[in-house]
C-alpha positions, -999 to +999 in steps of 0.1 A: -120-141-216-088-131-233-068-149-260-031-140-260-011-151-290+026-152-282+049-154-312+086-162-310+106-157-342+127-189-343+133-218-366+107-245-367+116-275-346+114-311-357+082-326-343+100-348-317+121-319-304+090-296-302+071-322-282+100-328-259+104-291-252+067-285-248+060-313-224+090-302-203+075-268-199+039-280-195+040-283-157+049-246-155+017-237-173-004-262-155+005-244-123-008-211-137-044-223-135-047-206-101-035-174-117-061-174-145-046-194-173-074-217-187-055-232-216-023-231-236-018-245-271+018-246-282+028-233-317+055-247-339+056-236-376+074-219-404+067-185-388+083-196-355+070-208-322+050-196-293+016-203-279-021-195-279-032-188-243-067-185-230-069-163-198-098-154-176-090-117-181-066-093-197-053-084-162-044-120-155-025-122-188-007-089-184+003-099-149+021-129-164+036-112-195+056-087-175+091-072-179+106-102-161+088-127-184+100-108-215+136-107-203+136-145-195+120-153-229+145-132-247+174-149-229+159-184-235+151-179-272+176-152-283+148-129-294+119-109-279+085-125-283+054-105-293+021-108-274-012-098-291-044-098-271-079-106-284-112-105-266-133-136-272-171-137-267-181-169-285-164-203-285-174-232-306-164-264-287-168-294-310-154-317-283-182-309-259-207-302-287-215-267-276-213-230-284-204-209-254-214-172-254-200-149-228-214-116-217 
């Protein structure tokens, strides 16, 4: 599995505005489940916005973060996001009460 951290340099949004924008875009990301997106956590902070995405593979992530995606994001946010990829082998899930180890 791959974690992709997308960072968008932008001003921090007030909580209500962030929730409104994030819930509007949530259906887009729910639809990406069939393309390998397992989870997205939205980010909103002093360093900007973005998301932490969990993908089934780096190939699935890179298929999404293509030139068209970067162009659309830059148009939407007025700045180019950065995407950093991380391999993840072990997940601690306190909700399920388990530690998941992947080969």
